[in-house]
N, C-alpha and C positions, 0 to 999 in steps of 0.2 A: 504494500500500500504506500503510495507516494505521500510525502508529508505536504502539509498545506503550504509550507514555505517554498518548496520546490515548485508546486503547482502555480503559485502566485508569480514566481520569478519567470517561469516559462511563458505564462500568459502575457505578462508585461513585455517580454522580449518579442513575442509574436506581433504585438501591436506596435511597439516602438520601431522595430526594424522592418516591418512590412513583409512578414513571411507570407508566401502564397499558400493556398489550401493544400496543394500537392506537397509542398515542403513540410508543412505542419503534420500531415498524415504520416510521412516517413519518420519524422523525429519522434512522434508519439509512439510509433512502433519500436524505435530505438530505446525509448524510456522504458516501455513495457518489458522488453527483453532484458534490460539491465536489472530491473527490479525482480524479475522472475529468476534470475540466475546468480545474483550477488546479494549479500546480506545488507550492505550499506553502500549503495552506488551513488549517493548524493554528490560527492566530489567529482566523480567521473561525468555524471550528467551535466553538472554545472560547467565543467571545463569544455565539454563538447558544445554546449549551448553558447558559451562565450566565443568559441571558434567560429561557429556557423553564423553568429550575429555579425561577424565581420565580413561575411560572404553574401548573405541573402539580400542586403540592400542594393548590391551591384549586379546580381545575377538572378533575374526573375524567371528561373526555369526549374522544372522538377530536377531533383538531384541526379536522377538517372540520365537526364539529357545534357547535363553540364559537361563541357569538353575541356581538354587541356588548354585550348586557345582562350576559353572563357576565363580560366583561372590564371593565365600567365600575367595579366596586368597586376592582379593582387599579389602574386608571388614576387613580382618585381618590387612592388611597394613594400612588402614585408622585408625584402632583402635590405632596403635602405633604412627601414624604420626600427628593426629589432636587432638586439645583440645576438651572438652566436647561440647561446643557450635557449633563448626565447624563440629564435628562428627555427632551431632544430625541433623544439617541442611542437610548434605550430605545424610545421611540415609533416611531422610524424603523425600527429592527430588527424590531419586532413587525409593522409594516405590511409590510415586505419579506417576512417569513416567511409571513404570511397569504396574500400574493399568490402566493408560490411554491407553497404547499401547495394552494391552490384552483386554480391555473393561470389565475386571473382578474385581469387588471391592474386592473380596476375592482371588485374585491371590495367588496361593500356594507359589510362590517365596517370595512374600511380607510377608506372614505370618511368615516366618522364619527370617526375618530381624528385629532385635530389634532396636527400636528408642525410648528409654525411654524419658519421658518428661524432658526437660532441665530446671533446676532451676537457675534463675539469682543469681549471687553472691551478688547482692545488697539486703541487709536485712532491716528490719524495723529500726535497729539501725543506718543505714546509712542515713536515712531521716533527713531533716534539721529541726531544731527548729526555732521558730519565732525570737529568739535572733540571731541565726546564719544567718538567711536570712537578718536581719537588718545589720549585720556586712558585708555581701557580698555586699549589696546595697551601704553601706557607702564606701567600697573599690572601687566601680565602678562609684561613683557619678561624678567624674571629666571627665569621658569619655562617651559622649552621646551614642556611639555605644554599648559599653560594658554594660551600664545600660539597654538599650533597649533590647539587646540580653538576659540578665539575667532575666528581668521581663517577657518577652514574653515566655521564656522557663519555668519559674516557673508557669506561668498561664496555658499553654497548652502543654508543653513538647513534641514538635514534634521530629521526628527522625532527627539526624544530616543530613542525606542524603536528607531529605525534606527541612530542614531549609536553607541549603547552596544554594539551587536552587531558593530561593525566589528572585523576582525582584520587583522593584518599582511598576510596574503595578499590582502586586498581592495584593496590599494594597488599600482597598477602605475606604475612610474617609467620615463620616457623622457627624452631630452635636452631636449626642448622642452615637455614637459607631464607632468602627473601625472593618472592616472585613478583615482578612488575608486569602487569598485563597491558601491553601497548595497544591502544585503540586502533581500529582500522581507519586509515586515511588513504595513502597512496597504495599501500600493500595490505595484506590481510591482517586481521587481529592476531597477535602473537604474544605468548608469555615469554619473558626473558628472566633467567635465574641469576641471583647474586648469591653464590654458595660460599660456605666456609670450607676449609681444606678437606675435611673428612667426607663431605658430600659432593665434591666436585668431580665430574667426569674428566675434565681437563686438569692435568697436574703440572702444567707449565708454571714455574715459579713466578714469572712476571704476571701471568694471569691471576694466580692466587693472591699475589700482593694487591693487585688492582681490585679484585673481588672483595678482599678483606677491607680495603679502604672504603669501597662503596657501601659495604654492609654496615660498617661502623658509623660512617658519616650519615647514612640514611636513617639509621636507628636514632642517632643523636638528634637529627633534624625532626623526626616524627615525635620524639619525646617532648619537643618544644612547639610542635605544630598546633595551632588553635583548633583545627578540625579533627585531630586524631585523638581517640578512635570514634568519637561520638557523632561526627558529621561526615558520613561517607561521601557526600557530594561536594565536599570542600575541595577546591583546587589543590593539587599536590604542590605545584610551584605557584605560589600566590604572590601578588603584588604587595610588598611590605607597606606601601603608602596608601593603597586603596582597599586594604582588607580582603574580603572574600571575593577576589577577582583574579582570574587566570592571568599569568604573564602572557604577553603576546610574543610571537616569534622574534620580533625586533628587539623587545626587552630581554629576551633570553640570550640573543646574540650579543647584546650590549654587556651582559654579565661577563662573558668571556673576554671581550675587548678590554673591559675595565680591569679584570684580573691580570691580563697580559701587561697592561700599562703599569699596574702596581708592582708586578713582579720584575719590571725592567726589561721585558723581552722585546726584541726588535721585530720578531715574526708577527704576522697577522694571526691573532688567536680568534677563531670563529667556530661556529658549529660545523662548517664545512671541513675544517681541519680536523675537528674531533671525529667526524664520520670517517674521514680517510685514515686517521690514526687507528680507529677501532677496526676498520675493514682490513687494513694491512696486517694488523696484529692477529686478528681472529683467523685469517687465512693461514698465517704461519703456524699458529698453535694447533689448528686442526690437521694441517698437513703432517706436522710432527707426530701427532697422536695416532695417525694412521700408518706411519712408517713401520 
């Protein structure tokens, strides 16, 4: 069942951007399929709606009749208007939608749209050393929230859009481990463990040190958290100045930048770096575990 929020947004878009009846019919089918097959397709529906809102004002044809020649002026405009990451995302979504609409994996329109792989600007040289991590933790030690945020992201590197939606009820605490249930945003809902040594499948010393840091700092933070354990819907990462309000993705990223500055680091400390740090680390320890 679609939420009223989505329904209202879709109807406003139809009216504002002048969708034709044929275009509406196809997108309604797209929405129904997403809701029939995915638990929480809201973000996907909204992202494709935004994409098509940039197309339908200029091309008043059924989607099945749109040609590459129709799309070419828009593709050229996107080339000038958007950065590499945004351009790659728009092209990829457009190709996926055209393939879905036509039912043809090799839709000839898609074959002409280039969407070269996007390479993150974060390189191996941006990753943090053990000494730099120690300096960041020292800078955060007087603020339980900042230290818990830092340690959790160093261990598991969730997307900012995932992390800011966490609530107290998403944290399950046992004697030997903590499980944080990451909500569904871009990927599926998934539980991530923060184990103590005796319960960890991964026995890499660095991983165990990071897990212990995250376990300890999260427990200390929860003990001082105004919503734990009696208010399960209280934001896990809340705005200290605004009370019961989630931190936004920008505010979350700002915590890392501030800690980096306080620690005297010249590197750009961001959630992107934390995700790359965690990704490179986890790939290594899992490969070693299977050797």
